[in-house]
C-alpha atoms as a printed R data frame, in Angstrom:
    type eleno elety resid chain resno       x       y       z
1   ATOM     1    CA   MET     A     1  42.105 -31.336  -5.914
2   ATOM     2    CA   THR     A     2  43.654 -27.916  -5.371
3   ATOM     3    CA   GLY     A     3  42.005 -26.598  -8.531
4   ATOM     4    CA   ILE     A     4  38.607 -28.006  -7.489
5   ATOM     5    CA   ARG     A     5  38.905 -26.475  -4.033
6   ATOM     6    CA   LEU     A     6  39.818 -23.080  -5.466
7   ATOM     7    CA   ALA     A     7  36.846 -23.246  -7.831
8   ATOM     8    CA   ALA     A     8  34.546 -24.150  -4.933
9   ATOM     9    CA   ILE     A     9  35.856 -21.269  -2.838
10  ATOM    10    CA   ALA     A    10  35.388 -18.850  -5.752
11  ATOM    11    CA   ALA     A    11  31.828 -20.063  -6.314
12  ATOM    12    CA   LEU     A    12  31.035 -19.643  -2.602
13  ATOM    13    CA   GLY     A    13  32.422 -16.130  -2.729
14  ATOM    14    CA   LEU     A    14  30.191 -15.254  -5.647
15  ATOM    15    CA   LEU     A    15  27.141 -16.608  -3.805
16  ATOM    16    CA   THR     A    16  28.043 -14.537  -0.736
17  ATOM    17    CA   ILE     A    17  28.395 -11.379  -2.845
18  ATOM    18    CA   SER     A    18  25.060 -12.058  -4.563
19  ATOM    19    CA   ALA     A    19  23.318 -12.504  -1.193
20  ATOM    20    CA   ALA     A    20  24.829  -9.248   0.081
21  ATOM    21    CA   ARG     A    21  23.617  -7.418  -2.990
22  ATOM    22    CA   ALA     A    22  20.097  -8.751  -2.463
23  ATOM    23    CA   GLU     A    23  19.963  -7.131   0.978
24  ATOM    24    CA   ASP     A    24  20.983  -3.504   1.492
25  ATOM    25    CA   ALA     A    25  22.929  -2.068   4.403
26  ATOM    26    CA   ASP     A    26  19.736  -1.458   6.395
27  ATOM    27    CA   GLY     A    27  18.622  -5.063   6.029
28  ATOM    28    CA   PHE     A    28  15.920  -4.448   3.415
29  ATOM    29    CA   THR     A    29  15.381  -6.989   0.641
30  ATOM    30    CA   PRO     A    30  13.690  -5.958  -2.636
31  ATOM    31    CA   ILE     A    31  10.404  -7.731  -3.360
32  ATOM    32    CA   PHE     A    32   9.988  -6.078  -6.779
33  ATOM    33    CA   ASN     A    33  12.849  -6.410  -9.268
34  ATOM    34    CA   GLY     A    34  11.854  -3.464 -11.489
35  ATOM    35    CA   LYS     A    35  11.630  -5.703 -14.564
36  ATOM    36    CA   ASP     A    36   8.641  -8.019 -14.180
37  ATOM    37    CA   LEU     A    37   6.096  -9.253 -11.616
38  ATOM    38    CA   ALA     A    38   8.126 -12.221 -10.367
39  ATOM    39    CA   GLY     A    39   7.199 -12.860  -6.736
40  ATOM    40    CA   TRP     A    40   3.719 -11.420  -7.207
41  ATOM    41    CA   THR     A    41   0.417 -13.139  -8.021
42  ATOM    42    CA   VAL     A    42  -1.263 -11.459 -10.985
43  ATOM    43    CA   PRO     A    43  -5.087 -11.804 -10.857
44  ATOM    44    CA   GLU     A    44  -6.327 -14.653 -13.067
45  ATOM    45    CA   GLY     A    45  -7.670 -13.178 -16.309
46  ATOM    46    CA   ASP     A    46  -6.158  -9.740 -15.590
47  ATOM    47    CA   GLY     A    47  -5.496  -9.045 -19.276
48  ATOM    48    CA   GLY     A    48  -2.206  -7.217 -18.770
49  ATOM    49    CA   HIS     A    49  -3.522  -4.285 -16.742
50  ATOM    50    CA   TRP     A    50  -1.066  -4.893 -13.906
51  ATOM    51    CA   LYS     A    51   2.275  -4.450 -15.670
52  ATOM    52    CA   VAL     A    52   5.763  -2.983 -15.380
53  ATOM    53    CA   VAL     A    53   6.489   0.352 -17.064
54  ATOM    54    CA   ASP     A    54   9.853   2.115 -16.789
55  ATOM    55    CA   GLY     A    55  10.847   0.230 -13.635
56  ATOM    56    CA   ALA     A    56   7.542   0.708 -11.826
57  ATOM    57    CA   ILE     A    57   4.452  -1.439 -11.284
58  ATOM    58    CA   ASP     A    58   1.801   0.348 -13.319
59  ATOM    59    CA   TYR     A    59  -1.959  -0.103 -12.994
60  ATOM    60    CA   ASP     A    60  -4.815   1.386 -15.018
61  ATOM    61    CA   ALA     A    61  -7.670   0.157 -12.737
62  ATOM    62    CA   GLU     A    62  -9.188  -1.945 -15.538
63  ATOM    63    CA   SER     A    63  -8.233  -5.507 -14.624
64  ATOM    64    CA   GLU     A    64 -10.415  -8.008 -16.483
65  ATOM    65    CA   ALA     A    65 -10.199 -10.595 -13.682
66  ATOM    66    CA   LYS     A    66 -13.583 -11.998 -12.681
67  ATOM    67    CA   GLY     A    67 -12.651 -12.351  -9.030
68  ATOM    68    CA   ASP     A    68 -10.100 -10.540  -6.880
69  ATOM    69    CA   LYS     A    69  -8.322  -7.822  -8.869
70  ATOM    70    CA   ASN     A    70  -5.631  -6.892  -6.351
71  ATOM    71    CA   LEU     A    71  -1.934  -7.674  -6.886
72  ATOM    72    CA   TRP     A    72  -0.683  -9.935  -4.059
73  ATOM    73    CA   THR     A    73   2.782 -11.015  -2.983
74  ATOM    74    CA   GLU     A    74   3.391 -14.744  -3.209
75  ATOM    75    CA   ARG     A    75   4.937 -14.797   0.265
76  ATOM    76    CA   GLU     A    76   3.359 -14.148   3.642
77  ATOM    77    CA   TYR     A    77   4.947 -11.848   6.209
78  ATOM    78    CA   GLY     A    78   4.639 -11.522   9.981
79  ATOM    79    CA   ASP     A    79   6.551  -8.656  11.598
80  ATOM    80    CA   PHE     A    80   8.208  -6.352   9.077
81  ATOM    81    CA   THR     A    81   9.030  -2.877   7.883
82  ATOM    82    CA   LEU     A    82   7.961  -2.194   4.305
83  ATOM    83    CA   ARG     A    83   9.334   0.602   2.150
84  ATOM    84    CA   ILE     A    84   7.405   1.436  -0.993
85  ATOM    85    CA   ASP     A    85   7.288   4.410  -3.341
86  ATOM    86    CA   TRP     A    86   3.930   5.244  -4.908
87  ATOM    87    CA   ARG     A    87   2.345   7.925  -7.006
88  ATOM    88    CA   ILE     A    88  -1.115   8.737  -8.307
89  ATOM    89    CA   LYS     A    89  -0.880   9.270 -12.064
90  ATOM    90    CA   GLU     A    90  -4.096  11.235 -12.585
91  ATOM    91    CA   THR     A    91  -7.503  11.948 -11.044
92  ATOM    92    CA   PRO     A    92 -10.223  11.908 -13.731
93  ATOM    93    CA   PHE     A    93 -13.029  11.120 -11.264
94  ATOM    94    CA   ILE     A    94 -14.734  13.782  -9.115
95  ATOM    95    CA   ASN     A    95 -15.641  12.252  -5.775
96  ATOM    96    CA   LYS     A    96 -18.635  14.187  -4.410
97  ATOM    97    CA   HIS     A    97 -18.729  12.357  -1.098
98  ATOM    98    CA   ILE     A    98 -15.362  12.942   0.568
99  ATOM    99    CA   PRO     A    99 -16.000  13.375   4.296
100 ATOM   100    CA   TYR     A   100 -14.590  16.112   6.483
101 ATOM   101    CA   ILE     A   101 -12.727  13.921   8.993
102 ATOM   102    CA   LEU     A   102 -11.925  15.178  12.485
103 ATOM   103    CA   PRO     A   103  -8.753  14.254  14.418
104 ATOM   104    CA   ASP     A   104 -10.652  11.621  16.423
105 ATOM   105    CA   GLY     A   105 -11.674   9.875  13.183
106 ATOM   106    CA   SER     A   106 -15.316  10.960  13.269
107 ATOM   107    CA   HIS     A   107 -17.029  12.978  10.527
108 ATOM   108    CA   ALA     A   108 -17.773  16.668  10.968
109 ATOM   109    CA   ARG     A   109 -21.422  17.711  10.693
110 ATOM   110    CA   ASP     A   110 -23.257  20.971   9.997
111 ATOM   111    CA   ILE     A   111 -25.635  22.683  12.436
112 ATOM   112    CA   HIS     A   112 -28.414  20.369  11.269
113 ATOM   113    CA   GLY     A   113 -26.385  17.238  11.992
114 ATOM   114    CA   LYS     A   114 -25.763  16.446   8.337
115 ATOM   115    CA   PRO     A   115 -22.255  15.121   7.532
116 ATOM   116    CA   LEU     A   116 -20.072  17.644   5.714
117 ATOM   117    CA   GLN     A   117 -18.873  16.345   2.344
118 ATOM   118    CA   LEU     A   118 -16.448  17.698  -0.217
119 ATOM   119    CA   ALA     A   119 -16.333  17.267  -4.002
120 ATOM   120    CA   LEU     A   120 -12.724  16.788  -5.145
121 ATOM   121    CA   PRO     A   121 -10.744  14.988  -7.873
122 ATOM   122    CA   ASP     A   122  -9.865  11.580  -6.472
123 ATOM   123    CA   SER     A   123  -8.048   8.314  -7.158
124 ATOM   124    CA   ASP     A   124  -7.874   5.429  -4.684
125 ATOM   125    CA   SER     A   125  -5.545   2.535  -3.890
126 ATOM   126    CA   GLY     A   126  -3.650   1.201  -0.905
127 ATOM   127    CA   VAL     A   127  -1.359  -1.426   0.593
128 ATOM   128    CA   PHE     A   128  -3.045  -4.411   2.283
129 ATOM   129    CA   LEU     A   129  -1.253  -5.667   5.395
130 ATOM   130    CA   ARG     A   130  -1.164  -9.296   6.532
131 ATOM   131    CA   GLY     A   131  -3.587 -10.628   3.962
132 ATOM   132    CA   ASP     A   132  -6.672  -8.525   4.671
133 ATOM   133    CA   GLY     A   133  -8.004  -5.348   3.047
134 ATOM   134    CA   THR     A   134  -9.432  -4.251   6.397
135 ATOM   135    CA   TYR     A   135  -5.869  -3.567   7.471
136 ATOM   136    CA   GLN     A   136  -4.557  -1.318   4.742
137 ATOM   137    CA   ALA     A   137  -2.686   1.929   4.386
138 ATOM   138    CA   ASN     A   138  -4.921   3.938   2.071
139 ATOM   139    CA   ILE     A   139  -3.637   5.908  -0.917
140 ATOM   140    CA   TRP     A   140  -5.951   8.638  -2.183
141 ATOM   141    CA   CYS     A   141  -6.598  12.382  -2.498
142 ATOM   142    CA   TRP     A   142  -8.657  12.966   0.655
143 ATOM   143    CA   PRO     A   143  -7.721  16.004   2.784
144 ATOM   144    CA   ILE     A   144  -7.138  13.666   5.762
145 ATOM   145    CA   GLY     A   145  -4.181  12.301   3.817
146 ATOM   146    CA   SER     A   146  -2.921   8.886   2.785
147 ATOM   147    CA   GLY     A   147  -1.959   6.257   5.319
148 ATOM   148    CA   GLU     A   148  -5.242   6.097   7.191
149 ATOM   149    CA   MET     A   149  -6.819   2.711   7.833
150 ATOM   150    CA   TYR     A   150 -10.310   3.341   6.462
151 ATOM   151    CA   GLY     A   151 -11.679  -0.151   7.103
152 ATOM   152    CA   LEU     A   152 -10.981   0.178  10.821
153 ATOM   153    CA   ARG     A   153 -11.830   3.855  11.218
154 ATOM   154    CA   THR     A   154 -15.315   3.459   9.733
155 ATOM   155    CA   ASP     A   155 -16.199   0.181  11.468
156 ATOM   156    CA   PRO     A   156 -18.934   0.879  14.065
157 ATOM   157    CA   ALA     A   157 -17.338  -1.743  16.333
158 ATOM   158    CA   THR     A   158 -14.022   0.149  16.452
159 ATOM   159    CA   SER     A   159 -13.303   1.755  19.816
160 ATOM   160    CA   PRO     A   160 -12.895   5.552  19.983
161 ATOM   161    CA   GLU     A   161  -9.238   5.061  20.927
162 ATOM   162    CA   LEU     A   162  -8.465   2.862  17.912
163 ATOM   163    CA   ARG     A   163 -10.492   5.093  15.582
164 ATOM   164    CA   ALA     A   164  -8.311   8.053  16.551
165 ATOM   165    CA   ALA     A   165  -5.125   5.965  16.313
166 ATOM   166    CA   VAL     A   166  -5.765   4.894  12.691
167 ATOM   167    CA   THR     A   167  -6.609   8.461  11.609
168 ATOM   168    CA   PRO     A   168  -3.559  10.288  10.163
169 ATOM   169    CA   LYS     A   169  -1.997  12.817  12.501
170 ATOM   170    CA   HIS     A   170  -0.758  14.837   9.509
171 ATOM   171    CA   GLN     A   171  -1.467  15.236   5.802
172 ATOM   172    CA   ALA     A   172   1.918  14.451   4.274
173 ATOM   173    CA   ASP     A   173   1.003  13.649   0.646
174 ATOM   174    CA   LYS     A   174   2.814  15.255  -2.266
175 ATOM   175    CA   PRO     A   175   0.815  16.672  -5.206
176 ATOM   176    CA   VAL     A   176  -0.775  14.265  -7.688
177 ATOM   177    CA   GLY     A   177   1.845  13.022 -10.144
178 ATOM   178    CA   GLU     A   178   4.741  13.191  -7.687
179 ATOM   179    CA   TRP     A   179   6.326  10.202  -5.938
180 ATOM   180    CA   ASN     A   180   5.611   9.494  -2.271
181 ATOM   181    CA   THR     A   181   7.272   7.014   0.099
182 ATOM   182    CA   PHE     A   182   5.583   4.847   2.714
183 ATOM   183    CA   GLU     A   183   7.556   3.166   5.478
184 ATOM   184    CA   ILE     A   184   5.109   0.851   7.222
185 ATOM   185    CA   THR     A   185   6.150  -1.115  10.311
186 ATOM   186    CA   VAL     A   186   3.939  -3.966  11.476
187 ATOM   187    CA   LYS     A   187   5.074  -5.545  14.739
188 ATOM   188    CA   GLY     A   188   2.884  -7.757  16.867
189 ATOM   189    CA   ASN     A   189  -0.517  -6.098  16.745
190 ATOM   190    CA   THR     A   190   0.778  -2.578  16.104
191 ATOM   191    CA   VAL     A   191   1.071  -0.556  12.888
192 ATOM   192    CA   THR     A   192   3.170   2.567  12.385
193 ATOM   193    CA   THR     A   193   3.099   4.389   9.051
194 ATOM   194    CA   VAL     A   194   5.554   7.081   7.978
195 ATOM   195    CA   LEU     A   195   4.698   9.031   4.827
196 ATOM   196    CA   ASN     A   196   7.453  11.113   3.231
197 ATOM   197    CA   GLY     A   197   9.341  11.187   6.531
198 ATOM   198    CA   VAL     A   198   6.300  12.215   8.596
199 ATOM   199    CA   VAL     A   199   4.717   9.835  11.121
200 ATOM   200    CA   VAL     A   200   1.023   9.734  10.212
201 ATOM   201    CA   ILE     A   201  -0.011   6.587  12.134
202 ATOM   202    CA   GLU     A   202   1.915   5.935  15.343
203 ATOM   203    CA   ALA     A   203   1.892   2.455  16.916
204 ATOM   204    CA   ALA     A   204  -1.833   1.903  16.451
205 ATOM   205    CA   GLU     A   205  -2.750  -1.198  18.474
206 ATOM   206    CA   ILE     A   206  -5.102  -3.422  16.460
207 ATOM   207    CA   PRO     A   207  -6.482  -6.328  18.534
208 ATOM   208    CA   ASP     A   208  -7.663  -8.485  15.610
209 ATOM   209    CA   LEU     A   209  -4.649  -7.965  13.320
210 ATOM   210    CA   PRO     A   210  -3.709 -11.379  11.829
211 ATOM   211    CA   ALA     A   211  -0.335 -12.789  12.896
212 ATOM   212    CA   LYS     A   212   0.884 -13.007   9.294
213 ATOM   213    CA   GLY     A   213  -0.335 -12.749   5.717
214 ATOM   214    CA   ARG     A   214   0.451 -11.573   2.220
215 ATOM   215    CA   LEU     A   215   0.782  -7.962   1.101
216 ATOM   216    CA   ALA     A   216  -1.308  -6.543  -1.727
217 ATOM   217    CA   LEU     A   217  -1.518  -3.468  -3.920
218 ATOM   218    CA   GLN     A   218  -5.162  -2.490  -4.121
219 ATOM   219    CA   HIS     A   219  -7.463  -2.345  -7.116
220 ATOM   220    CA   HIS     A   220 -10.251   0.226  -6.914
221 ATOM   221    CA   GLY     A   221 -12.765   1.631  -9.388
222 ATOM   222    CA   ALA     A   222 -14.939   0.536 -12.304
223 ATOM   223    CA   LYS     A   223 -16.527   1.993 -15.422
224 ATOM   224    CA   ASN     A   224 -20.164   2.048 -16.510
225 ATOM   225    CA   SER     A   225 -21.497   1.133 -19.965
226 ATOM   226    CA   ALA     A   226 -20.665   4.637 -21.183
227 ATOM   227    CA   GLY     A   227 -17.016   4.196 -20.213
228 ATOM   228    CA   GLU     A   228 -17.243   6.615 -17.276
229 ATOM   229    CA   TRP     A   229 -15.635   5.946 -13.911
230 ATOM   230    CA   THR     A   230 -18.218   5.138 -11.230
231 ATOM   231    CA   GLY     A   231 -15.747   5.595  -8.382
232 ATOM   232    CA   PRO     A   232 -12.194   6.800  -7.769
233 ATOM   233    CA   PRO     A   233  -9.896   4.497  -9.804
234 ATOM   234    CA   SER     A   234  -6.520   3.042  -8.895
235 ATOM   235    CA   LEU     A   235  -4.521   4.991 -11.446
236 ATOM   236    CA   VAL     A   236  -1.272   4.369  -9.603
237 ATOM   237    CA   GLN     A   237   2.335   3.281  -9.874
238 ATOM   238    CA   PHE     A   238   4.650   1.613  -7.338
239 ATOM   239    CA   ARG     A   239   8.443   1.241  -7.273
240 ATOM   240    CA   ASN     A   240  11.403   0.609  -4.932
241 ATOM   241    CA   ILE     A   241   9.490  -1.991  -2.925
242 ATOM   242    CA   ALA     A   242  11.625  -3.590  -0.218
243 ATOM   243    CA   ILE     A   243  10.961  -5.313   3.093
244 ATOM   244    CA   LYS     A   244  12.885  -6.005   6.291
245 ATOM   245    CA   GLU     A   245  11.523  -8.905   8.300
246 ATOM   246    CA   LEU     A   246  11.717  -8.260  12.043
247 ATOM   247    CA   LYS     A   247  12.733 -10.956  14.506
């Protein structure tokens, strides 16, 4: 009996150590293991375009899925803080319609009332929050910076106060090719996004934010029959993805 008890105690100790390793000192638990896409739902018929390369989730924006092409977590989350590193690999597409966005979230216009637009190299992705692409932290090359919530900012039904709240307060992106870090906190109906240590969205109150839902890494872009991009593609990578569920 003594030997059995000792073995049981040793096994329990190993389980406790394993659980501690799964959660870091700050209470964050990895949701990407750096080896494969366990815990994530790969789009049906994807064809291997969402994959793992050198410890990062790599995407080439060419998923062959007939339906949704985004990469979703299997689990749903309510209140949480998400940490995720991301980088744009390249920007082969010239976006001729990037708006000049003012601090209140509206678009600047010239003396004739025509919206001002910029032509810049661009790639586009994002992190969907609570199961809906409307509520996403955008990743792109726009001068306004990543982290903005485009779906809310451009909705005509959005109040002026919310439109300003989901417009980044700062442009904190690093140059294309370099790694960036989001820390996104979703609590109740508020979203706060920190990019590279800079608060870009601060406690934006979103009345219709779902109570819980899955996270997703966004697909964006397509090619025409000539093999040319018709919009900014999601030529992105993600790594060091961890979440702390808030109680």
